C-alpha positions as CSV (number, residue, x, y, z in Angstrom):
1,F,0.0,0.0,0.0
2,S,2.8,2.5,0.8
3,K,4.4,1.8,-2.5
4,A,1.2,2.8,-4.1
5,G,1.1,6.0,-2.2
6,Y,-1.3,5.0,0.6
7,K,-1.1,5.7,4.4
8,T,-2.5,2.8,6.3
9,L,-4.1,2.1,9.7
10,G,-4.6,-1.3,11.3
11,V,-8.1,-1.7,12.6
12,S,-9.2,-4.0,15.4
13,V,-12.2,-4.3,17.7
14,K,-12.5,-5.2,21.4
15,F,-15.7,-6.1,23.2
16,N,-15.5,-5.6,27.0
17,D,-12.8,-7.9,28.3
18,E,-12.6,-10.1,25.2
19,P,-9.4,-10.3,23.2
20,W,-8.8,-7.8,20.4
21,I,-10.1,-8.9,17.0
22,Y,-8.1,-7.9,14.0
23,C,-10.4,-6.6,11.3
24,G,-8.1,-5.4,8.5
25,I,-6.1,-2.5,7.1
26,L,-7.7,0.9,6.3
27,P,-5.8,2.5,3.4
28,M,-6.0,6.3,3.2
29,L,-5.2,8.2,0.0
30,D,-4.2,11.9,0.1
31,P,-3.7,12.6,-3.7
32,P,-1.8,15.7,-4.9
33,R,-3.9,18.7,-6.0
34,H,-4.8,18.6,-9.7
35,D,-2.5,21.6,-10.5
36,T,0.6,20.5,-8.5
37,A,2.3,18.5,-11.3
38,Q,1.9,21.5,-13.7
39,T,3.2,23.9,-11.2
40,I,6.3,21.9,-10.6
41,K,6.8,21.5,-14.3
42,N,6.5,25.3,-14.7
43,L,9.1,25.9,-12.0
44,Q,11.5,23.4,-13.5
45,N,11.1,25.1,-16.9
46,A,12.0,28.4,-15.1
47,G,15.4,27.0,-14.0
48,I,14.3,26.2,-10.5
49,N,15.4,22.9,-8.9
50,V,12.5,21.5,-6.9
51,K,13.0,19.1,-3.9
52,M,10.4,17.5,-1.7
53,I,11.0,17.1,2.1
54,T,8.3,15.2,3.9
55,G,7.7,13.4,7.1
56,D,5.8,10.6,5.3
57,H,7.2,7.2,4.7
58,L,9.9,6.8,2.0
59,N,7.6,4.6,-0.2
60,I,4.8,7.2,-0.1
61,A,7.2,10.0,-0.9
62,K,8.6,8.2,-3.9
63,E,5.1,7.4,-5.3
64,T,3.9,11.0,-4.7
65,A,7.1,12.4,-6.4
66,R,6.4,10.2,-9.4
67,L,2.8,11.4,-9.6
68,I,3.8,15.1,-9.6
69,G,6.7,14.8,-12.0
70,L,9.6,15.0,-9.5
71,G,12.5,12.6,-9.6
72,T,12.4,9.6,-7.3
73,N,16.0,9.9,-6.0
74,I,14.6,10.4,-2.5
75,H,16.5,9.4,0.7
76,P,15.5,8.9,4.3
77,G,15.9,11.9,6.6
78,E,18.7,10.3,8.7
79,A,21.0,10.8,5.7
80,T,21.0,14.5,6.4
81,R,22.3,14.2,9.9
82,D,26.0,13.6,9.3
83,N,28.0,16.8,8.8
84,T,30.3,15.6,6.0
85,P,31.1,16.6,2.5
86,E,29.4,13.5,1.2
87,R,26.2,14.6,3.0
88,D,26.4,18.0,1.4
89,D,26.8,16.4,-2.1
90,L,23.8,14.1,-1.4
91,V,21.6,17.1,-0.4
92,L,22.5,18.9,-3.6
93,K,21.8,15.9,-5.9
94,A,18.8,14.3,-4.2
95,D,15.3,14.9,-5.4
96,G,14.0,14.9,-1.8
97,F,14.0,13.4,1.7
98,A,11.4,11.4,3.6
99,Q,10.7,10.5,7.2
100,V,12.4,13.7,8.2
101,L,12.4,15.6,11.5
102,P,11.9,19.4,11.6
103,K,15.7,19.9,12.1
104,D,16.4,17.8,9.0
105,K,14.4,20.3,6.9
106,R,16.3,23.2,8.3
107,E,19.6,21.4,7.7
108,V,18.8,20.8,4.0
109,V,18.0,24.5,3.6
110,Q,21.2,25.6,5.3
111,V,23.4,23.3,3.3
112,L,22.0,24.6,0.0
113,R,22.2,28.2,1.1
114,N,25.5,28.3,3.0
115,T,27.6,25.6,1.4
116,Y,26.4,26.0,-2.3
117,K,25.4,29.7,-2.1
118,Q,22.1,29.0,-3.7
119,V,19.0,31.1,-3.3
120,V,16.5,28.9,-1.5
121,G,12.8,29.1,-1.2
122,M,10.9,26.8,1.2
123,T,7.2,26.2,1.4
124,G,5.3,24.6,4.2
125,D,2.2,24.7,6.3
126,G,2.9,23.2,9.7
127,V,4.7,24.1,12.9
128,N,7.4,21.6,12.0
129,D,8.1,23.6,8.9
130,A,8.7,26.9,10.7
131,P,12.5,26.4,11.3
132,A,13.1,25.7,7.6
133,L,10.9,28.6,6.6
134,S,12.9,31.0,8.7
135,A,16.2,29.6,7.4
136,A,15.4,30.1,3.7
137,Q,15.9,33.4,1.9
138,C,12.2,33.2,0.9
139,G,9.9,31.2,3.1
140,V,6.4,30.6,1.6
141,A,3.4,29.7,3.8
142,V,0.5,28.1,2.0
143,D,-3.1,29.2,2.3
144,D,-4.1,27.1,5.3
145,A,-0.8,27.2,7.1
146,T,-0.5,27.4,10.9
147,D,0.2,30.7,12.6
148,A,3.8,29.5,13.4
149,A,4.5,28.8,9.7
150,K,3.0,32.2,8.6
151,N,5.0,34.1,11.2
152,A,8.2,32.4,10.0
153,A,7.5,32.9,6.2
154,A,8.3,35.9,4.0
155,I,5.3,35.3,1.7
156,I,1.8,34.0,2.6
157,L,-0.3,32.6,-0.2
158,T,-3.9,33.5,-0.2
159,S,-5.1,31.0,-2.7
160,P,-5.2,27.2,-2.4
161,G,-2.3,25.2,-4.0
162,L,1.2,26.1,-5.1
163,S,0.5,27.7,-8.5
164,A,0.8,31.2,-7.0
165,I,4.5,30.5,-6.4
166,Y,5.1,30.2,-10.1
167,S,3.1,33.4,-10.6
168,S,5.3,35.2,-8.1
169,V,8.5,34.0,-9.8
170,I,7.2,35.4,-13.1
171,E,6.3,38.7,-11.6
172,S,9.5,39.1,-9.7
173,R,11.6,38.5,-12.8
174,R,9.5,41.0,-14.8
175,I,10.1,43.6,-12.1
176,F,13.9,42.8,-12.0
177,R,14.1,43.3,-15.8
178,K,12.3,46.7,-15.6
179,L,14.8,47.8,-12.9
180,K,17.7,46.5,-14.9
181,A,16.5,48.2,-18.1
182,Y,16.1,51.6,-16.5
183,V,19.4,51.5,-14.6
184,T,21.2,50.5,-17.9
185,Y,19.4,53.2,-19.8
186,R,20.0,55.9,-17.2
187,L,23.8,55.2,-17.1
188,A,24.1,55.0,-20.9
189,A,22.2,58.3,-21.4
190,S,24.2,60.1,-18.8
191,I,27.5,58.9,-20.4
192,Q,26.3,60.2,-23.7
193,I,25.2,63.6,-22.5
194,V,28.3,64.3,-20.3
195,I,30.9,63.1,-22.7
196,S,29.3,64.7,-25.8
197,L,29.0,68.1,-24.2
198,T,32.5,67.9,-22.8
199,L,34.0,67.0,-26.2
200,L,32.1,69.8,-27.9
201,I,33.5,72.3,-25.5
202,Y,37.1,71.1,-25.5
203,I,37.4,70.3,-29.2
204,S,35.4,73.1,-30.8
205,N,34.7,75.6,-28.0
206,C,31.0,75.1,-28.5
207,P,29.0,75.1,-25.3
208,I,25.4,74.1,-25.7
209,N,22.9,76.5,-24.2
210,S,22.2,75.6,-20.6
211,L,18.4,76.0,-21.1
212,Y,18.5,73.3,-23.7
213,I,20.2,70.8,-21.3
214,I,17.8,71.6,-18.5
215,L,14.8,70.9,-20.8
216,L,16.5,67.7,-22.1
217,A,16.9,66.4,-18.5
218,L,13.4,67.5,-17.5
219,F,11.6,66.0,-20.5
220,N,13.6,62.8,-20.3
221,D,12.6,62.3,-16.6
222,L,9.0,62.9,-17.3
223,T,8.8,60.5,-20.3
224,M,10.4,57.7,-18.4
225,L,7.8,57.6,-15.6
226,P,5.7,54.9,-17.3
227,I,8.6,52.5,-17.3
228,A,7.2,51.0,-14.0
229,Y,4.1,49.9,-16.0
230,D,5.9,48.6,-19.0
231,N,5.2,45.2,-20.6
232,Q,8.0,42.8,-19.8
233,N,8.8,39.1,-20.2
234,A,10.4,37.0,-17.5
235,S,13.7,35.4,-18.2
236,V,13.8,31.6,-18.6
237,T,16.6,31.4,-16.1
238,P,16.9,33.1,-12.6
239,E,18.1,36.7,-12.8
240,K,21.4,37.6,-11.2
241,P,22.2,41.3,-10.4
242,D,25.7,41.3,-12.0
243,V,26.9,44.9,-11.5
244,I,29.9,44.4,-13.8
245,N,27.8,43.3,-16.7
246,I,25.3,46.1,-16.2
247,L,28.1,48.7,-16.1
248,T,29.9,47.2,-19.1
249,L,26.7,47.2,-21.2
250,A,25.9,50.8,-20.2
251,V,29.4,52.0,-21.0
252,C,29.2,50.3,-24.5
253,L,25.8,51.8,-25.3
254,G,26.7,55.2,-23.9
255,G,29.9,55.1,-25.9
256,M,28.1,54.3,-29.1
257,Q,25.5,57.1,-28.4
258,T,28.4,59.5,-27.9
259,G,30.0,58.5,-31.2
260,F,26.8,59.0,-33.1
261,T,26.3,62.4,-31.6
262,M,29.9,63.5,-32.5
263,L,29.4,62.1,-36.0
264,F,26.3,64.2,-36.4
265,S,28.0,67.3,-35.0
266,Y,30.9,67.2,-37.4
267,V,29.6,65.5,-40.5
268,S,26.0,66.7,-40.9
269,G,27.2,69.8,-42.8
270,P,29.5,68.2,-45.3
271,S,27.0,65.4,-45.9
272,G,24.8,67.6,-48.0
273,L,21.6,65.9,-46.6
274,F,20.4,69.0,-44.7
275,S,19.1,72.3,-46.0
276,R,21.4,74.1,-43.6
277,D,24.9,73.5,-42.4
278,Y,24.8,72.2,-38.8
279,A,28.5,71.2,-38.6
280,V,30.4,72.5,-35.6
281,G,33.5,74.5,-36.2
282,Y,35.9,76.2,-33.9
283,T,34.4,79.5,-34.7
284,K,30.9,78.2,-35.7
285,C,28.5,77.4,-32.9
286,D,25.4,79.5,-33.5
287,K,22.0,79.0,-32.0
288,I,20.5,76.8,-34.7
289,T,23.6,74.5,-34.7
290,Q,23.3,74.1,-30.9
291,A,19.5,73.4,-31.4
292,A,20.2,70.7,-34.0
293,I,22.7,69.0,-31.8
294,W,20.3,69.2,-28.8
295,L,17.5,67.6,-30.8
296,Q,19.7,64.8,-32.0
297,M,20.9,64.1,-28.4
298,Y,17.3,64.3,-27.1
299,L,15.8,61.9,-29.6
300,A,18.7,59.5,-29.2
301,T,18.3,59.3,-25.4
302,E,14.5,58.9,-25.8
303,F,14.8,56.0,-28.3
304,L,17.4,54.2,-26.3
305,I,14.9,52.9,-23.7
306,F,13.4,50.7,-26.4
307,S,16.7,48.9,-26.7
308,T,17.6,48.6,-23.1
309,R,14.1,47.2,-22.2
310,A,14.2,44.4,-24.8
311,P,15.9,41.1,-23.7
312,S,16.7,40.4,-27.4
313,Y,16.3,42.4,-30.6
314,I,13.6,45.1,-30.4
315,W,11.7,43.7,-33.4
316,V,11.3,40.2,-31.8
317,S,10.7,41.3,-28.2
318,L,7.4,42.1,-26.4
319,L,6.0,45.5,-27.4
320,P,6.3,48.3,-24.9
321,S,3.3,49.3,-22.9
322,P,1.0,51.9,-24.6
323,A,1.8,54.3,-21.7
324,L,5.6,54.1,-22.2
325,F,5.4,54.2,-26.0
326,G,2.9,57.1,-25.9
327,S,5.0,59.0,-23.4
328,V,8.2,58.7,-25.4
329,F,6.5,59.5,-28.7
330,A,4.8,62.5,-27.2
331,G,8.0,63.8,-25.7
332,C,9.8,63.4,-29.0
333,L,7.0,65.3,-30.8
334,L,7.2,68.1,-28.2
335,G,11.0,68.4,-28.6
336,S,10.7,68.5,-32.4
337,F,7.9,71.1,-32.2
338,I,10.0,73.3,-29.9
339,A,13.1,72.9,-32.2
340,G,11.0,73.7,-35.3
341,F,8.9,76.6,-34.1
342,A,10.6,78.2,-31.1
343,E,12.6,81.4,-31.9
344,A,15.1,80.5,-29.1
345,W,16.0,77.3,-31.0
346,G,16.4,79.0,-34.4
347,K,13.4,77.3,-36.0
348,I,15.0,74.2,-37.6
349,P,13.3,73.3,-41.0
350,G,10.8,70.4,-40.9
351,T,12.7,68.3,-43.5
352,D,15.9,68.5,-41.4
353,I,13.9,67.4,-38.3
354,L,12.6,64.4,-40.2
355,I,16.2,63.5,-41.3
356,I,17.4,63.8,-37.7
357,W,14.6,61.3,-36.7
358,L,15.6,58.9,-39.4
359,Y,19.3,59.2,-38.4
360,N,18.5,58.3,-34.8
361,L,16.3,55.4,-35.7
362,I,19.2,53.9,-37.9
363,C,21.5,54.4,-34.9
364,L,19.1,52.7,-32.6
365,V,19.0,49.6,-34.8
366,L,22.9,49.5,-34.8
367,I,23.0,49.9,-31.1
368,D,20.4,47.1,-30.6
369,I,22.5,44.7,-32.7
370,V,25.6,45.4,-30.6
371,K,23.5,45.0,-27.4
372,V,22.5,41.5,-28.4
373,E,26.1,40.6,-29.2
374,I,27.2,41.8,-25.8
375,F,24.4,39.7,-24.2
376,K,25.8,36.6,-26.1
377,A,29.3,37.4,-24.9
378,F,28.1,37.5,-21.3
379,G,26.5,34.1,-21.9
380,Q,23.0,35.5,-21.2
381,N,20.1,33.4,-22.2
382,L,17.9,35.4,-24.5
383,E,14.9,33.1,-24.2
384,V,11.9,34.2,-22.1
385,L,9.0,32.5,-20.3
386,A,5.4,32.9,-21.2
387,D,3.8,35.3,-18.8
388,Y,1.4,32.7,-17.5
389,L,0.5,29.3,-18.9
390,P,-3.2,28.6,-19.6
391,E,-3.5,27.1,-16.1
392,H,-2.5,30.4,-14.6
393,K,-4.1,32.7,-17.1
394,K,-7.6,31.3,-16.7
395,E,-8.9,28.7,-14.4
396,E,-11.3,26.1,-15.8
397,Q,-15.0,26.6,-15.7
398,Y,-14.9,24.9,-12.4
399,E,-12.4,24.0,-9.7
400,K,-12.4,20.7,-7.9
401,V,-13.5,21.2,-4.4
402,D,-12.7,18.6,-1.8
403,V,-15.9,17.8,0.1
404,G,-15.2,14.6,2.0
405,D,-15.8,11.5,-0.1
406,I,-17.1,13.5,-3.1
407,E,-15.1,15.8,-5.3
408,A,-17.8,18.3,-6.2
409,R,-17.5,20.4,-9.3
410,P,-19.4,23.7,-9.0
411,A,-20.7,24.7,-12.4
412,T,-23.6,26.4,-14.1
413,P,-27.2,25.1,-13.3
414,T,-28.0,22.0,-15.3
415,V,-31.3,20.2,-16.0
416,V,-31.7,16.6,-15.1
417,K,-33.7,15.0,-17.9
418,V,-34.0,11.4,-16.7
419,V,-32.5,9.4,-13.9
420,E,-30.6,7.3,-16.4
421,D,-28.5,10.3,-17.3
422,F,-26.4,9.6,-14.2
423,D,-23.7,7.2,-15.2
424,E,-22.6,5.4,-12.0
425,D,-19.3,4.5,-13.5
426,K,-18.4,8.2,-13.8
427,I,-19.2,9.1,-10.2
428,V,-16.0,10.3,-8.5
429,T,-15.6,9.5,-4.9
430,R,-12.6,8.9,-2.7
431,A,-13.3,5.2,-3.0
432,T,-13.4,5.1,-6.8
433,L,-10.3,7.3,-6.9
434,S,-8.5,5.0,-4.5
435,S,-9.6,1.9,-6.5
436,S,-8.4,3.5,-9.8
437,R,-5.0,4.5,-8.3
438,L,-4.5,1.0,-6.8
439,G,-5.4,-0.6,-10.1
440,D,-2.9,1.6,-12.0
441,W,-0.2,0.8,-9.6
442,A,-1.0,-3.0,-9.8
443,K,-0.6,-2.9,-13.6
444,N,2.8,-1.3,-13.3
445,N,3.9,-3.9,-10.8
446,L,2.1,-6.9,-12.1
447,K,5.1,-9.2,-12.3
448,N,5.9,-8.6,-8.6
449,L,2.4,-9.4,-7.3
450,T,1.4,-12.8,-5.9
451,E,-1.8,-14.4,-7.0
452,Q,-3.3,-13.7,-3.6
453,E,-2.5,-10.0,-3.9
454,K,-4.0,-9.9,-7.4
455,A,-7.2,-11.5,-6.1
456,A,-7.3,-9.1,-3.2
457,I,-7.0,-6.0,-5.4
458,Q,-9.6,-7.3,-7.8
459,S,-12.0,-8.0,-5.0
460,Y,-11.5,-4.5,-3.6
461,Q,-12.3,-2.9,-6.9
462,T,-15.4,-5.0,-7.4
463,K,-16.6,-4.0,-4.0
464,V,-16.1,-0.3,-4.6
465,R,-18.0,-0.5,-7.9
466,S,-20.9,-2.3,-6.4
467,E,-21.2,0.0,-3.4
468,T,-20.6,3.4,-5.0
469,K,-24.1,4.5,-5.9
470,I,-25.9,7.8,-5.6
471,H,-29.6,7.4,-6.2
472,I,-31.8,10.3,-7.4
473,P,-34.6,10.9,-4.9
474,T,-38.2,11.2,-6.1
475,G,-38.1,14.9,-5.3
476,L,-36.1,15.4,-8.6
477,T,-38.3,15.5,-11.6
478,S,-37.3,15.6,-15.3
479,E,-37.2,19.4,-15.2
480,T,-35.5,19.9,-11.8
481,K,-32.6,22.4,-11.9
482,I,-29.6,21.7,-9.7
483,T,-28.0,24.9,-8.7
484,P,-24.6,24.5,-7.1
485,P,-23.9,26.4,-3.9
486,T,-21.5,29.3,-4.0
487,D,-19.6,28.0,-1.0
488,T,-18.2,24.6,-0.1
489,I,-20.4,22.3,2.0
490,R,-18.1,19.8,3.7
491,V,-19.9,16.5,4.0
492,T,-18.7,12.9,4.3
493,P,-21.5,10.7,2.7
494,R,-21.6,7.0,3.0
495,L,-20.5,5.0,-0.1
496,T,-24.0,3.5,-0.4
497,S,-26.6,6.3,-0.2
498,S,-30.3,5.9,-0.2
499,S,-32.9,8.4,-1.3
500,T,-33.5,9.4,2.3
501,D,-29.8,10.4,2.8
502,L,-29.6,14.2,2.5
503,R,-25.8,14.4,2.5
504,P,-25.3,13.4,-1.2
505,M,-28.0,15.9,-2.1
506,L,-26.0,18.7,-0.3
507,A,-22.9,17.7,-2.1
508,M,-24.7,17.7,-5.4
509,G,-25.9,21.3,-4.8
510,L,-29.4,21.4,-3.3
511,R,-29.8,24.0,-0.6
512,P,-31.8,23.4,2.5
513,N,-34.2,26.3,1.8
514,T,-35.2,25.1,-1.7
515,P,-38.6,23.5,-2.4
516,N,-36.9,20.3,-3.5
517,F,-35.3,19.9,-0.1
518,K,-38.6,20.5,1.7
519,N,-40.4,18.0,-0.5
520,L,-37.7,15.4,0.2
521,K,-38.0,16.0,3.9
């Protein structure tokens, strides 16, 4: 039974002073939630190594791990109690541990965190999980956890199951990428502005009007406010805040931006593309030349955010949020309008403004190509995770609700046409679920079973099928509507239920204040 995932109790009876009479074994099945296997698969696809630590028997742990898609390299808890290098290696490579004590759970967390410098998350619900929850960098208490577990955890889930953990991983990686994109952008833009202005002063004695620079900084800060609400994908691997890589990327992008600004400043005139000569000379630094250089720098810094926010090439990455795109586009239009119509900027011709836009867009493409090559040199994985898999985007029309021996499925009201519509073979109870699980296990282990064991399993399944019946009371007619309750009614009906047993009726959805209930009474 334990190899099939069951917990068992021996049952015996004693009458007065008579000897105990052994009646048999009571198998109990506590199956995983329907979404657990998918959640673990999602976490593994996100580069997270999942281990199971349980106080259950080793056989039960291995069967449960198999059902939910974990490896079955599971060891007894006593293997964690020797402070040796071999023990540390076992903790790292094992899929889990069973028959553990509370201190064993904490020991596993500390080995992974302190010896192997891994970021460890621990989830649990009981008092015995509290030490491990407090030892992990991120302790997660499930929805129905004890107060001790909740107090020791950093995160408390408010919905049943573990799927919210995957959602939190996705959300945290998206937030990290937003922060990383803005930090890289701000450093690169600052490098461009400071070095370009310095070079123009020292090379050509051409200081840009201070009003222009003040407006550039002001507009740039305002247009970047929506970055917090930008669309972003989560990386397929855990994010690591590598400061050296961030600085290297920012310096490279800022250096390229500076080069393009200097190219525009000294080559725009001889190129013959513009209606006026904007080239900087040692004695030539008039108002309209400064305005053209200001506009090029302003547009370049605004466009740069579209490259730094993209984990790969801009044209294959997730589109920016409408707020961010609209803010940047509006800022660029405002800057172009000022440069084209304000007397203080010299009124740059419209055709020249369009050419400056085109020049900056071409520069943005070149910068983005270099950015991706830098990512590849860093060994950065350019793949991204889907925001939420269908199981996380939208729940099914119903959710399985554990109500004792019946797994109810709240749904829309249905009409019972005839009694024969109820197929007894499709009724799901704990007994039928248990019988099915035992049968599946027996098929996989058929060669190891004795004839007596085969006969016992077959007898058990036959008994379950014959006793699992839910009869439709006479109170239900061919036009009776069964409206499920909005809340969960916890009942434990008998396997064999007669028409006078109200508990199956409650599980099926009839409310005590309905006419059908009163007629039945």
